[in-house]
DRENRO-657694 format. One record per residue: z, y, x negated of N, C-alpha, C in turn. Coordinates in steps of 0.1 Angstrom, whole numbers, plus 5000, padded with zeros to 4 digits. Layout:
<recs>
ZYXZYXZYX
...
</recs>
This chain:
<recs>
489948425189488948385178490048405166
490248345157490948395143490548485136
491048555130490548645120490348565109
488948585103488548505092488848615079
489448555070489748615058489048585043
488548715035488348685022489248575013
490748665020491748605011492348435011
491348425025491748265029490548225026
489948195014488148175011488448075000
487747955000487747834987486247834986
485647734974484947744972485047564972
484247444979483747354980482947304972
482947224962482047154954482347044962
480847024968480346894976479146804967
479546644967478546554964477446504977
476746534983476046484993474746404992
474546344999473246264998472146344999
471046274994469646404993468946335002
469046365013468246345026468646435039
467346425046467246545053468346585067
468846685066469746675078471146705073
471046655061472646615053473346735053
472846885050473746965046474047045062
472747005067473147095085474447025088
474546905084475746805096477146925086
476946955072478146985066478447115071
477247255073477447335082477647345093
477447255101477847215114479247205119
479847115103481447075105482147205101
481947255094482747375087482147505107
480947505107481247585120482247555130
481947435134483247355146484147345145
484547355130486347375127486347505123
486047645129485847765128485647805118
485047795110484747845093483947935093
483747995083482548095079482148055067
480348015068480147975060479448085050
479348115036479448185022478448135016
478348165003477348134993477247994992
476247934990475647804991474647834973
475347754970475047704950474647594949
472947534944473147404940473447414927
474347314922475347294905474147194900
473947094906472846974901472146864907
471146824905470246744913470346584905
471246514914471246354906470246274910
470046164912469146044914468746084928
469746044937469946024949470946084959
471946214953472746294953472146454951
472646534958472746674952474546704950
475046784940476146844942475847034945
476647044952476747204959477947254961
478247384956479047464959479047534974
480047544978480147584994480747694995
480847784993481747884999482147935016
483447935016483847915033485348025030
484748135046486548195050487148115058
488248155060489348075073490148185071
491348175081492348265091493548245083
493648115077495448085070495148005061
495547925053496147805045495847685057
496247675064496247555075494747525077
494047695083492347645084492147615076
492147615065491347595049491447495047
492547405051492447295049491647165061
491847245074491547195082489747175081
489347295077487747325070487647205066
488547185052488147085039488146975045
488946945054488846775061487946775069
487546835076486246815085485046785074
485146845067483646845054483546675049
485346635046485346545039485346425048
485246445060484946355070483546265072
482646365066481446345070481046235063
480046125068479645995057478046075049
478546045040477746065029477746205019
479346235025479646375020480946325011
481046385001482246354989482746514983
483946524985484346634986485246624967
484346694959484946664944485746774942
485746854946486946984940487247114953
488247174957488647264963489247364956
488547514950488947604942489247714953
490447744957490747884960490447994954
489248064957488948184954489748284949
491148304959492148404958492748354944
493548224943493648164930492948184919
491848174917490948204905491148354903
490748404910491048564904492548604897
492948534901494448554896494848504883
493848354877493848294867493948374854
495148384848495348484836495948624834
496048664848496748784854495348864857
495449024869494149094871494149214862
494649224850495049354842495049304829
494849364819494749394805494349494799
495249484784495049624777494049634765
493549724766492049744758492149884750
491549864737491949954725491050084730
491150194729490350294729489850384717
489950324706489350344691489450264688
487650284678487150184673488450104658
488449984658489149964645488449884636
487449904625486849884623486649864606
487549924603487049974587488649964586
488749984570489950044567490350174566
489250264569489750424576490650414588
489450384598490450324607491350274611
491950154603493250124603494250204596
494350274590495050404585495150444593
494350544598494450654608495050604626
494850494625495350384639496650374638
496550334624498450274626498750314611
499650244600500250254589499250304577
499150414571500250534569500050644580
498550664582498050804592499450764603
499750674607500650714619501450794621
502550774607503650814605503850994607
502451034600502551164607502451194619
501951114632501651184645503351134650
504051044645505551034645506051104645
506151184632506851294626506351414636
505451454639504851554647505751544660
505751434666506751404682508351424679
508551354667510051374662510451534662
509551604657509751744656509451824673
508451794676508651874690508351724701
509151664709508951544719507951584728
507751724731506851774744505051744737
504951644722504051644715503551494721
504351404728503851304734503251304747
503251404753502651414764500851414761
500551464745499151514741498651374732
499851314723499451224716499951094719
499951034729500250934732499950894746
500050754751499750734765500250794778
501450834772502250864783501850964789
500951044785500151184799499251094809
499350994808498450904817499050784818
500550694821500850624824501950614833
501650534842502850494856503250334851
504850334852505750224851505350164866
505250054871505450044882506249944884
507649954888509249864886509049804900
509549694898510149624907511349524904
512149514915512949364913512649244919
511549244928511149164934511849094946
512849224954513649154967513349204978
511449294977511149304991509649334991
509049194988507749184983506649154996
506349284998505049235009505849155025
505649095030506449045039507248915038
507348855025508248805016509248795012
509748875017511248915008511948924996
512948854994513248864979512948724973
510948774966511048644961511348584942
511848734936512248704925511148834915
511548834906510648924897509248914891
508948744890508548654887506948674898
507648624906506648604923506448734922
506848854920506148994922505149054914
504748964900504148994896502549034895
502348944909500948974911500949044919
501449124928501749224935501549364927
502849364914502849484910501649484900
500749374896499749414888498449434898
498149394909497249424917497449634921
498849704922499049824924498549864909
498849804897497749844884496649904888
496349784892494549784893494249894900
494649904912494549994926494950164916
496050184910495650294899494550324889
494350264885493150254878492050274884
491750194895490550214900490150304910
490850374914491350484926491750654920
492350624910493050714903492650724888
492250654881492050684866493450654863
494550644866495750634860496250464854
496650474840497050374834498450324839
498350224849500250184852499850024844
501650004844502049864841502949764848
502949674853503949604855505549594854
506549614857507649584849508449534863
508749414858509649324873510649324863
512149314873513449304867513849184870
514549144862515449044864517149074867
517049174879518249244884518349304892
519449294901519149364914520249474917
521349474904522049564903521649694904
521749784912521349944915521350004902
522650034896523250104883522050014869
521849904866520849834860519549854859
518949894875517849924874517750084872
518750134875518350334872518650264853
519350224851519650224835518150204828
517650134834516250034829515450144832
515050214839514050314847514850434832
515750474831516050554823515450574809
515950454806515450364795514050364786
513350344797512050314795511050434797
511450574804511050704810510450744793
510850744783510050824771508350744768
507950644772506650594773506150614785
506650674798505950704811505750804815
504650874821504950994828505051034841
505250884847506150854861506450744862
507050684873507450574876507250524894
506650454892506450424910507150284913
508250314920509250214923508450114935
508649974933507749894947508549804948
508949754963509149664965511149644963
511449704965512949694964513549744978
514449624978514749614993515849734996
515749785014516549845015518049815017
518949905017519050035010519250105002
518949954991518949994973518750124970
516850094975516150144970516150334974
517150334985516850494983518150544971
518950464974519450494961519250534946
518450424942517550444936517150524929
516050564943515250684939516150814940
516650824945517350954946517950964933
518650874930519550854917518550924902
517150874904516150844893515451014893
515351034906514651174905515851274905
517251254903517751364899518551394880
517951254877517951244861516751164855
515451204858514851214849513651354854
513151384842511951484842511051414842
510551344853509051264856509551214867
507851254874507851194891508251054889
508951054900509550934905509350894919
508750774925508050754939508250624944
509050614952509250494959508050474968
506550424967505450454973505750344983
506850244988506950205005507850305015
508150395007508850495018507450565014
507250685004506750815005505250735004
504450705004503450665003502650565020
503850525021503650525038503650605041
504450725044504750835053503750945051
503150955040501651055033500650995046
500550865044499350845049499550795064
501150815068501050785087500750955088
501651065079501451195086499651235086
498851175076497851215081496851145085
497251035091496350955102497151075118
498651075116498951145132498051305131
497951405118497551485118496151495124
495251385119493551375131493951335140
494651195146495251155156495551315165
496351365164496551485174495351615176
494651625164493151695169492651615175
492551455178491751425188492151475203
493651475205493951435214494051595221
493951655209494351825214495851875216
496751775208498051795211498551905193
499851925194500151985179501251945178
501751905166502551835159504251905164
504652035159505152095172505652055183
504752005194505151985205505451855211
504851765202504651645207506351585206
506351465213507751385213507351265208
508151215192507651115188509151005185
508450875192509350765192509250665178
510250645170509850555161510750415161
510250295157511150195151510950135139
512250135133512350085118513450235112
514250215111515250315100515350235088
514250185085514750165071514350265060
513650175048513050295039511850385043
511050305048509650335053509750455066
510450415075511250495086511950645081
512750585075513250725069512950825062
511650795058510650865046509350935054
508950865071508050835074508750985086
509850985087510451115098510651185090
510851235077511551295070510051415067
508651335065507451375064506951465073
507151385085506851455098507251585101
508651585099510051735105509451835096
509151785075508251875069507051955072
506451845083505151945086505151975100
506051965102506652055114507252005126
507451865128507751765138508751815144
509451815157510551875159511551755168
510851675175511451605182511251425177
511951385170511751245170513151205170
512851055180513850955176513650825170
514650795164514650675160515050575163
514550445165515250325174515350245160
516550145161516550025149516849915162
516749795157517649655164518349685176
519249795175520049785184519549935195
518549995192517950075202517950225194
518350325199518050435193519350495183
519050575175519950595166520750765168
521750765173522250885175523350905168
523351025171524951045163526551045173
527650935161528450915168528050775173
527150715170527150525173527650445163
528650395171529350275161528850215151
529750205138528950125133527950175124
527050265123526050315114526450355099
525350275094525650285076525750415075
525850395064525650585056524350685059
523350605056522050635057521750665070
521450555079521350585092522250675102
523650705098524550835101523650935094
523550965086522651095079521551095088
520851025089519651005097519651125111
520851035118520951075127521251205132
521951255119521951405120521151495119
520051455114518551555115517551475123
517951415136516851375143517551355153
516851315169517251305175518151415189
517351455189518151655192519051625205
518451545211519151575228520351425221
520251375215521351235211520951175226
519951115225519250985236520450895232
520250815238520750635236519650525245
519650425241518450345253517950265243
517150225244516050125243514750195238
514150155224513050185224512050195233
511950065240510950095254511650195263
512650235265513050325273512750485268
512550485254512450625253511150645251
510350545252508750565255508450635265
509450655281508550705286508750855282
507550885289506851105281507051115267
506551035260506551065247504851045247
504951155240503351155228502951055217
504051005210503450935198504450805199
504250695194505050605188504450535177
505650525167505350475155506150365147
505550275148505950145145506050095131
507550105125507150085113508449955111
508149825118509149765120508949615126
508949565133508349415135507949405149
507149225150506349225161507449225172
506849285186507849275197508749395197
508649485190509549635187509549665200
508149705208508049765219507149645228
507149685243506049595249505149675255
504449625265502849695265503449765279
504149745286504849795297505549935293
506249965279506950085274505550175270
504850095266503250225263502650255273
502650185285502350195295502950355300
504350355293505450505298505150605294
504550605283503950645280503050855281
502850915276502751055284501151015282
500151135291498651075284498151125273
497251075266496651065255497651015245
498350885246499050845234498950825222
499350815211498750805200500050685198
499550575193500350405192500050415174
500950415170500650365155501650205153
501250075152501850005155501249925140
502149915131501749905118502449755109
503349715121504049585116502949495113
503449425098502049315092502449225087
501949105096500349105096500349155115
501749085117501849125133502549225142
501749355148501849485151502849485160
503549565163505049565171504449535188
503149555190502449535203501049505201
500549395210498949405205497849475205
497549535196496649655198495249645213
494849535211493949475223494349465232
495849485233496349495249496749645253
496449735247497349875252495749955247
494849925246493449995243493050065253
493550035269493350135277494350215281
495250165273496750275277497050395263
496450375255496550505244495450545242
495350685242493850725236493850705217
494850695212494350625197495450535192
494550465189495750345179495450285169
496250325158496350255145496950105143
496850085126497549965127497949965110
498149835106498249825091497349745083
496549685093495449605092494149605089
493649565080491949585080490949535091
491449475102490549395109490849445119
491549585122491349715134491249815130
490549975135490350045135491550105131
491450215120492350325122493350235107
492850135096494050115090494750215082
496250215082497250305074497650195061
496550285050497150175038497050265030
498650245021499150335012497850354996
497150274996496350294984495450464990
495550495002494850635007495450764996
496950714989497850824987498550804973
498650704971499350674954498550734941
497450694943496550694932496450834931
495750894936495751064939496951144939
498051134945499451144941500051144927
499551064918499951034906499051104899
497751074900497151134893497051294895
497051364906497351524903498751554899
500051504897501051474893501251484880
500551354872500151384857499251524851
498151524857497251614855498351754851
499251774861500351924859501151914853
501751754842503051704844504051754849
503651714862505251754871506151694868
507251754867508551714869509051564879
508551634888509151554900507951564912
508351474925507251474930507951584948
507651674952508351744963507651714977
508651774985508351695000507351805006
506651934996505952014994504651954991
504551844980503451774977502751664983
504051604988503851474998502951535014
503351635016502451715031501251745024
501251845013499651845006498651745006
499351614999498551465001498051445014
498951455025498851405037497551475043
497451635043496651715046495251695040
495351645026494051665017493451485025
494351395026493651255033492751315048
493251365053492951395069491851465065
491851575054490651645054489351625053
489551485045488151455036487551385055
488151375064487051315079486351485083
485351455084485051625088484951655105
485451755106485951745123484651695131
483651675130482751675137482651505134
483051445128483351325130484451245133
485351315136486851255143486451175150
487451085157487251005168488550935173
488950875179489350785185489750655177
488550595171488650455160488250515145
488550655144488450715129488750825130
490150805129491450935120491950895104
491550755097491650815087490350725079
490250795064489450735058489450555052
488150595043488450455040489050455028
489350335025489850285014489250315000
487550275006486950314992486150444996
486850515000485750655001486550724985
485350754974485750834969486250974968
485951014981486351164979487851144977
488651084988490151074986491051094977
491051034965491851034954491651204947
490551214946490651384940490651474948
490451494963491351564966492951574969
492951454973494651424973495251484956
494551434949494951464934495351684931
494051734936493851854935494751924946
494951884957496151904967497851954958
498151834954499151744948499451874936
498551884926498351964913498652104920
498452134927498252294935499952334945
500052214951501152224953502552224944
502452124931503652114924503452284915
502152294913502452454903502952564915
502652554929503452624937504752604939
505652534937506852454939507452504924
506852464913507352564901507852434895
507152304896507252174891506252134881
505552224879504152154873504652224851
504352154848504852204834503352284826
502352254833500952314825500152334841
499152424838498252474850497552354851
496452294859495652204864494352264854
493952324852492952444846492952364831
494152354828494252284810493852104813
493352054821492751904822491551964819
</recs>
């Protein structure tokens, strides 16, 4: 059965004959078309007809169209309008700027703007660090994208990236109390993106890089981290890595294994794959083999680009060759950050006892979760319709909240590992189980726990400009 989702839902405004059984035929048509009937509202009653708004959920756009046509085909029923609820949510954008101070009188105006504001500007000119107290800098993050790697859509351009970046800003505010703003750039040039980020940095307390294609994203982040004194965080890399580590820590507790002892095979050696491998190594993992579409990444493999050659130097301790499926034999953990079909059910079957499988390709996992349920002790995906969703929203709001709270100059590997442990610790030991290794994205304990851990780790690493207790 297809998975029905509110993201493919619509409100059908229909006019139907005011006679017994008419609406029952509408409900039956929706059900026969495989849709789910939601809210039903009367808009108005006419002489011989009624106008109703009927909300339906579908599996995809084609399914939604099929449901609409099934209703349209009914005798005595007229479809007046179809309103896609997801499009309605995006009308005019999802975020706005609101004032924090009253502006009702001449006194208010003279302090908020000229002439009073000149004194604030002069104070910051005399001491630029005062901007942390006297402007929005202390709580504001730039969400920067060039639109080249948006979701599963690829290079759709900066305008099409805007709804995603707006959504990111909304999540920052909702879960971390951080004011974030989307900045979508009409350039793919690495030097230009770095220059733009450096130019706007004075107005922000941090920069979140988003949906920038690999391998450029690796260079952009590395250069900005080296040249700016505010946190720079490429969420597609490090947000994913943090939540993967959190999930793995709890999965290992479920099966009674240690991260230092397990054999880990990954597919996908792009931005997320490299960052995930690095955080696992920082957390103590010793045996990791990464695979791309040509198989194992090993030292001396012909044609490796620089970022994969560097990856080979710090992984694959036995310099193994072969496909991901072959390497899964005897492995304890599989982490997929690649594409559907990257491994097979037969490959998973050859893993060690109490295997852990994270198949995170979205929307179609590397291997069908329902086909390996009896083969793996713990299964996680990137989807919300299976247990154990690996979702970046568990990480980035709290990471930036903690970094901003101590005015961190950067985000260190220690801060990222601390964030992962904080996410994992939200689930009490007695509640851990094969289908509950990561907390819900709506668990309000997550972001504060992550923020506290990140702030402490920043202080320990010497990258905090103020103690957290000052907040």
